[in-house]
C-alpha positions in Angstrom: -151.6 -247.0 -153.5 -149.8 -250.1 -152.2 -150.6 -250.3 -148.4 -148.9 -252.6 -145.9 -151.4 -253.4 -143.1 -149.9 -254.7 -139.8 -152.1 -255.9 -136.9 -151.1 -255.9 -133.3 -153.6 -258.7 -132.9 -154.7 -261.1 -135.6 -157.9 -260.1 -137.4 -158.1 -256.6 -135.9 -157.4 -255.0 -139.3 -160.1 -256.8 -141.3 -162.4 -253.7 -141.4 -159.6 -251.4 -142.5 -158.4 -253.8 -145.1 -161.9 -254.0 -146.6 -162.2 -250.2 -146.6 -158.9 -249.8 -148.3 -159.6 -252.4 -150.9 -163.0 -251.0 -151.6 -161.2 -247.7 -152.6 -158.9 -249.5 -155.0 -155.8 -249.8 -152.8 -153.5 -252.8 -153.0 -153.2 -254.3 -149.5 -150.3 -256.5 -148.6 -149.1 -258.1 -145.4 -145.6 -258.9 -144.0 -146.6 -262.1 -142.3 -147.7 -265.5 -143.7 -150.1 -266.1 -140.8 -152.9 -267.0 -143.3 -150.7 -268.6 -145.9 -149.5 -272.1 -146.2 -146.2 -271.4 -144.4 -147.8 -269.8 -141.4 -144.6 -267.8 -140.7 -144.7 -264.6 -138.6 -142.4 -263.0 -141.1 -142.9 -263.5 -144.8 -139.2 -262.7 -145.4 -138.0 -265.8 -143.6 -136.8 -268.8 -145.5 -139.8 -270.7 -146.8 -142.0 -267.5 -146.7 -143.7 -265.8 -149.6 -141.2 -262.9 -149.5 -141.1 -259.6 -147.7 -143.4 -257.1 -149.4 -141.0 -254.3 -148.7 -138.5 -256.0 -151.0 -140.9 -256.7 -153.8 -142.3 -253.3 -154.8 -142.5 -249.9 -153.2 -144.9 -249.5 -150.2 -146.6 -246.1 -150.1 -148.1 -246.2 -146.6 -148.1 -248.6 -143.6 -151.3 -248.8 -141.6 -150.7 -250.2 -138.2 -153.9 -251.5 -136.5 -153.4 -251.3 -132.8 -156.8 -250.9 -131.2 -158.0 -248.2 -128.8 -156.2 -249.8 -125.9 -152.7 -249.7 -127.5 -150.1 -251.4 -125.4 -146.5 -252.7 -125.9 -145.5 -253.7 -129.4 -145.9 -257.3 -130.3 -143.8 -259.6 -132.7 -146.6 -259.1 -135.2 -145.6 -255.4 -135.5 -142.0 -256.1 -136.5 -142.7 -255.0 -140.1 -143.4 -251.5 -138.9 -139.8 -251.2 -137.8 -138.6 -252.4 -141.2 -140.9 -249.9 -142.9 -139.6 -247.0 -140.7 -136.0 -248.0 -141.6 -137.0 -247.6 -145.3 -138.7 -244.2 -144.5 -142.2 -245.4 -145.4 -144.9 -243.2 -143.8 -146.8 -245.0 -141.0 -150.3 -244.4 -139.8 -151.6 -245.9 -136.5 -155.3 -246.8 -136.2 -156.2 -246.7 -132.5 -153.6 -245.9 -129.9 -149.8 -245.7 -130.4 -149.3 -245.6 -126.7 -146.8 -248.2 -125.4 -145.4 -249.0 -128.9 -141.7 -248.9 -129.3 -142.1 -246.8 -132.4 -144.8 -244.4 -130.9 -142.6 -241.3 -131.5 -141.8 -242.2 -135.1 -145.3 -242.5 -136.6 -146.6 -239.9 -139.0 -150.3 -240.0 -138.1 -152.7 -241.5 -135.6 -156.4 -242.0 -136.5 -159.5 -243.6 -135.0 -159.9 -247.3 -135.4 -163.0 -246.8 -137.6 -162.0 -243.6 -139.3 -164.6 -243.0 -142.1 -162.0 -241.0 -144.0 -159.3 -243.7 -144.0 -159.0 -243.6 -147.8 -158.4 -239.8 -147.9 -156.0 -239.9 -145.0 -153.9 -242.7 -146.6 -153.8 -241.0 -149.9 -152.7 -237.7 -148.3 -150.0 -239.5 -146.2 -148.7 -241.3 -149.3 -148.5 -238.0 -151.2 -146.7 -236.4 -148.3 -144.2 -239.2 -148.4 -143.5 -238.6 -152.1 -143.2 -234.9 -151.3 -140.5 -235.7 -148.8 -138.7 -237.7 -151.4 -138.9 -234.8 -153.8 -137.3 -232.5 -151.2 -134.3 -234.9 -151.0 -133.7 -234.6 -154.7 -134.2 -230.8 -154.6 -131.7 -230.5 -151.8 -129.2 -232.5 -153.8 -129.3 -230.5 -157.0 -129.7 -227.0 -155.4 -126.0 -226.4 -154.6 -124.9 -227.5 -158.1 -127.4 -225.1 -159.7 -126.7 -222.3 -157.3 -123.1 -222.4 -158.4 -124.3 -221.5 -161.8 -126.5 -218.7 -160.7 -129.8 -220.7 -160.8 -132.1 -220.0 -157.8 -133.8 -222.8 -155.9 -137.2 -221.3 -156.9 -136.4 -222.5 -160.4 -136.4 -226.1 -159.4 -139.6 -228.2 -159.6 -139.4 -231.9 -158.6 -142.1 -234.5 -159.2 -142.1 -238.0 -157.9 -144.3 -240.9 -159.1 -144.3 -244.6 -158.3 -145.0 -247.4 -160.8 -145.2 -251.1 -159.9 -141.5 -251.6 -159.2 -139.9 -248.2 -159.9 -139.5 -244.7 -158.4 -139.5 -242.0 -161.1 -138.1 -238.6 -160.3 -138.3 -235.7 -162.7 -136.3 -232.6 -161.9 -137.5 -229.7 -164.0 -135.3 -226.5 -163.9 -136.6 -223.2 -165.2 -133.3 -222.4 -166.9 -131.3 -223.7 -169.8 -129.0 -226.6 -168.9 -126.2 -228.3 -170.8 -125.7 -232.0 -170.9 -122.9 -231.9 -168.3 -125.0 -230.1 -165.8 -128.0 -232.3 -166.4 -125.8 -235.4 -165.8 -124.3 -233.9 -162.6 -127.7 -233.1 -161.2 -129.0 -236.6 -162.0 -126.0 -238.3 -160.3 -126.3 -236.1 -157.2 -130.1 -236.8 -157.0 -129.6 -240.5 -157.3 -127.0 -240.6 -154.6 -129.1 -238.6 -152.2 -132.2 -240.7 -152.8 -130.3 -243.9 -152.3 -128.9 -242.6 -149.0 -132.4 -241.5 -148.0 -134.1 -244.8 -148.9 -131.5 -247.6 -149.3 -134.2 -250.1 -150.3 -134.8 -248.3 -153.6 -133.9 -250.7 -156.5 -135.7 -249.3 -159.5 -134.9 -245.6 -159.7 -135.2 -243.3 -162.7 -134.1 -239.7 -162.4 -134.5 -237.3 -165.3 -133.3 -233.7 -165.2 -134.5 -231.2 -167.8 -134.2 -227.5 -168.4 -136.1 -225.0 -170.5 -133.7 -225.9 -173.3 -130.8 -228.4 -173.7 -127.6 -226.5 -174.4 -124.7 -228.1 -176.2 -121.3 -228.2 -174.6 
């Protein structure tokens, strides 16, 4: 998974980063503190570019330490991620953070199961995205007598694209498949405006001709 690591204090996330990379995750940062520009925000002019704009982020890990405390400028990227509905996990204490009530999970600083928890949180985020697509197509299908239980949505991420497959356990003609795809795309873009590469496929048990 592609994981954005944000530190309340510089260097506090080195252990988490090593643990994530050891398990094959791609770790990115939203500051250029260690790059040539030295900018606090990589998205500023002259920076390397905001990682949230480059490719999908699956999970944000915010390293805050056991003491917690007020948010710092170094945590600004978390607010950007929350706006894009990326799941956020805090390592340490969320107490005092401006976003404390919006995080998805809080774990110990040296959680031995960090990899498993990040993977689970990332999958939960994809499941939430699938629900958005399902909610969008359900009224259309219900109008044709197709129950919601017949809808199965799978979501996967590739390097720069979000792929959504809506499988319906009923025959669908081309017009209905197209209508469902349009509805799903609109709902997904409203849910996560940052999505650029988005592929939605709708299939039925057989493709009827008009």
